[in-house]
C-alpha positions as CSV (number, residue, x, y, z in Angstrom):
1,M,11.8,-28.8,-24.8
2,R,13.9,-26.9,-27.3
3,A,14.6,-23.2,-26.8
4,L,14.7,-22.3,-30.5
5,G,12.8,-23.3,-33.6
6,K,9.2,-24.4,-34.3
7,G,7.6,-26.1,-31.4
8,S,10.1,-24.6,-29.0
9,I,9.6,-22.6,-25.8
10,A,10.1,-19.3,-27.8
11,F,7.5,-20.5,-30.3
12,F,4.8,-21.1,-27.7
13,I,5.6,-17.9,-25.8
14,S,5.3,-16.0,-29.1
15,I,1.8,-17.4,-29.5
16,I,0.8,-16.2,-26.0
17,V,2.3,-12.8,-26.7
18,T,0.4,-12.6,-30.0
19,F,-2.9,-13.2,-28.1
20,A,-2.0,-10.6,-25.5
21,D,-1.2,-8.2,-28.3
22,V,-4.6,-8.7,-29.9
23,G,-6.3,-8.3,-26.5
24,V,-4.5,-5.1,-25.7
25,A,-5.2,-3.7,-29.2
26,V,-8.9,-4.4,-28.8
27,A,-8.9,-2.8,-25.3
28,L,-7.2,0.2,-26.7
29,A,-9.7,0.6,-29.5
30,L,-12.6,0.3,-27.0
31,T,-11.1,2.7,-24.6
32,V,-10.7,5.3,-27.3
33,V,-14.3,4.9,-28.5
34,L,-15.7,5.1,-24.9
35,T,-13.6,8.2,-24.2
36,A,-14.9,9.8,-27.4
37,L,-18.5,9.1,-26.2
38,L,-17.8,10.5,-22.7
39,P,-19.4,13.9,-23.4
40,F,-22.7,12.1,-24.1
41,V,-22.7,9.9,-21.0
42,P,-24.6,11.0,-17.8
43,A,-22.5,12.8,-15.2
44,N,-21.7,11.6,-11.7
45,L,-20.2,8.3,-12.7
46,T,-18.2,6.0,-10.3
47,V,-14.6,5.4,-11.3
48,T,-11.9,3.1,-9.7
49,V,-8.4,4.5,-9.4
50,P,-5.1,3.1,-8.1
51,V,-4.0,4.6,-4.8
52,S,-1.4,4.0,-2.1
53,F,-2.4,4.4,1.6
54,S,-1.6,3.5,5.1
55,V,-4.0,2.2,7.8
56,D,-3.9,3.5,11.4
57,T,-5.9,1.0,13.5
58,P,-7.2,2.6,16.6
59,V,-5.7,1.4,19.9
60,G,-7.9,-1.2,21.6
61,V,-9.9,-2.1,18.5
62,N,-9.3,-5.3,16.4
63,L,-10.9,-4.9,13.0
64,G,-12.5,-8.1,11.7
65,R,-13.8,-9.4,8.4
66,P,-16.8,-7.9,6.8
67,D,-20.1,-9.0,8.5
68,F,-18.2,-10.5,11.4
69,G,-18.1,-7.4,13.6
70,F,-15.1,-6.4,15.7
71,Q,-13.6,-7.1,19.1
72,I,-12.7,-4.6,21.7
73,L,-9.3,-5.4,23.2
74,N,-7.5,-4.1,26.3
75,A,-4.1,-2.4,26.0
76,R,-2.2,-5.6,26.8
77,A,-4.0,-7.7,24.3
78,Q,-3.6,-5.1,21.6
79,A,0.1,-4.9,22.3
80,N,0.4,-8.7,22.0
81,Q,-1.3,-8.6,18.6
82,D,0.9,-5.6,17.4
83,R,4.0,-7.7,17.9
84,N,2.7,-10.0,15.2
85,G,2.7,-7.1,12.7
86,R,0.4,-4.2,11.8
87,L,-0.9,-3.1,8.4
88,A,1.2,-0.1,7.6
89,S,1.0,0.6,3.9
90,V,-1.2,-0.8,1.1
91,D,-1.2,-0.3,-2.7
92,G,-4.7,-0.9,-4.0
93,S,-7.6,0.8,-5.7
94,L,-10.3,3.2,-4.6
95,R,-13.8,3.7,-5.9
96,V,-14.6,7.4,-6.3
97,P,-18.3,8.0,-6.5
98,A,-19.8,10.9,-8.4
99,A,-16.5,11.6,-10.2
100,S,-16.5,14.6,-12.6
101,K,-16.2,14.1,-16.3
102,S,-12.9,15.9,-16.4
103,F,-11.4,13.5,-13.8
104,I,-12.8,10.5,-15.8
105,A,-11.4,11.9,-19.0
106,A,-7.9,12.4,-17.4
107,N,-8.0,8.8,-16.2
108,A,-9.1,7.5,-19.7
109,V,-6.3,9.4,-21.4
110,A,-3.8,7.9,-18.9
111,F,-5.2,4.4,-19.5
112,I,-5.0,4.9,-23.3
113,V,-1.3,5.9,-22.9
114,I,-0.7,2.8,-20.8
115,L,-2.4,0.5,-23.3
116,A,-0.5,2.1,-26.2
117,F,2.8,1.7,-24.2
118,A,2.0,-2.0,-23.5
119,L,1.1,-2.6,-27.2
120,F,4.4,-1.2,-28.3
121,V,6.3,-3.5,-25.9
122,L,4.3,-6.6,-26.8
123,R,5.0,-6.0,-30.5
124,Q,8.7,-5.6,-30.0
125,L,8.8,-8.7,-27.9
126,R,6.7,-10.7,-30.4
127,T,9.1,-9.8,-33.2
128,V,12.1,-11.0,-31.1
129,L,10.4,-14.2,-30.2
130,R,9.5,-14.9,-33.8
131,S,13.1,-14.6,-34.8
132,L,14.0,-17.1,-32.1
133,A,11.3,-19.4,-33.4
134,D,12.8,-19.1,-36.9
135,R,16.3,-20.0,-35.4
136,N,17.6,-16.6,-36.4
137,P,18.1,-14.7,-33.1
138,F,21.2,-12.6,-34.0
139,V,19.6,-10.2,-36.5
140,P,20.8,-6.6,-36.1
141,E,17.3,-5.4,-35.2
142,N,16.9,-7.6,-32.2
143,A,19.4,-5.7,-30.1
144,V,17.5,-2.5,-30.8
145,R,14.2,-4.1,-30.0
146,I,15.4,-5.5,-26.7
147,R,16.9,-2.1,-25.8
148,R,13.5,-0.5,-26.5
149,I,11.8,-3.0,-24.3
150,A,14.3,-2.3,-21.5
151,L,13.8,1.5,-21.7
152,A,10.0,0.9,-21.9
153,V,10.1,-1.1,-18.7
154,I,12.1,1.6,-16.8
155,A,10.1,4.5,-18.2
156,G,6.9,2.5,-17.6
157,E,7.7,2.0,-13.9
158,F,8.3,5.8,-13.4
159,A,5.1,6.5,-15.3
160,R,3.1,4.0,-13.2
161,A,4.5,5.6,-10.0
162,A,3.6,9.1,-11.3
163,I,0.0,8.0,-12.1
164,V,-0.5,6.4,-8.7
165,W,1.0,9.5,-7.0
166,A,-1.4,11.8,-9.0
167,E,-4.4,9.6,-8.2
168,T,-3.5,9.3,-4.6
169,G,-3.1,13.1,-4.4
170,Y,-6.6,13.5,-5.9
171,A,-8.0,11.0,-3.4
172,A,-6.3,12.7,-0.5
173,T,-8.0,16.0,-1.3
174,H,-11.4,14.7,-2.3
175,V,-12.0,11.6,-0.2
176,S,-11.9,11.2,3.6
177,I,-11.9,7.7,5.2
178,A,-11.5,7.2,9.0
179,G,-8.2,5.5,9.9
180,V,-6.8,5.8,6.3
181,A,-4.0,8.2,5.4
182,F,-3.2,8.5,1.7
183,N,0.5,8.4,0.8
184,T,1.1,11.5,-1.2
185,W,4.6,10.7,-2.5
186,P,5.6,8.6,-5.5
187,H,6.7,5.0,-4.8
188,V,9.0,3.5,-7.5
189,S,9.7,-0.2,-7.6
190,L,13.4,-0.6,-7.6
191,M,13.1,-4.2,-8.6
192,T,11.3,-3.2,-11.8
193,V,13.9,-0.6,-12.6
194,L,16.6,-3.2,-11.9
195,L,14.8,-5.6,-14.3
196,G,14.9,-2.9,-17.0
197,F,18.7,-2.6,-16.6
198,I,19.1,-6.3,-16.7
199,I,17.2,-6.3,-20.0
200,L,19.6,-3.6,-21.2
201,V,22.5,-5.9,-20.5
202,I,20.8,-8.7,-22.5
203,A,20.4,-6.2,-25.4
204,E,24.1,-5.6,-25.3
205,V,24.7,-9.4,-25.3
206,F,22.5,-9.7,-28.4
207,R,24.4,-6.8,-30.1
208,A,27.8,-8.5,-29.4
209,G,26.4,-11.8,-30.6
210,T,25.1,-10.2,-33.8
211,R,28.6,-8.7,-34.4
212,L,30.3,-12.1,-33.9
213,D,27.8,-13.8,-36.1
214,E,28.4,-11.3,-38.9
215,E,32.2,-11.7,-38.5
216,Q,31.9,-15.5,-38.7
217,S,29.7,-15.3,-41.8
218,L,32.3,-13.0,-43.5
219,T,35.1,-15.4,-42.5
220,I,33.4,-18.4,-44.0
């Protein structure tokens, strides 16, 4: 399959990104409306937030699947199982019952910012893909757009880590679960940050390609 032009890989990816763009835009509009209606909603709602935590399984107890009970192990059996690995740290979500409206509003605002951020990135990417589908990749604006995407990926990862850190801090002070210790420090994915820097390099490649294309056009 071709990489450029109509019917190419870039063309089909641009269609997928367009649908994603519309979906995020609709989700953003709905979130804004629901946030505006929050003062008129009954209090004590349940909200799900992202958290990071570690699990400390008590010695001598092997936790099982839900509804399957558990098994008491002696010290030697527990040690044999521990050699196979133990659950140390988990990134997941936590349901907070009877959350205050201020807490829900703060999460709604954070979600609105995330959706707006995602919408910005999708529209930059969609424009770049359309230029590839039109067989005109080396337009001057593409290098700027790709650079924006790269910076958005890097900034977005730090923002995600900050949000999870804030939510985990809230859970650590308001929720108590036996055997669960919330990680109250931010965790940044170095792979995501590295991906952002790789996209920055690609932006520079596009900038150099645009300059060479312009020089070739002037020479001809």
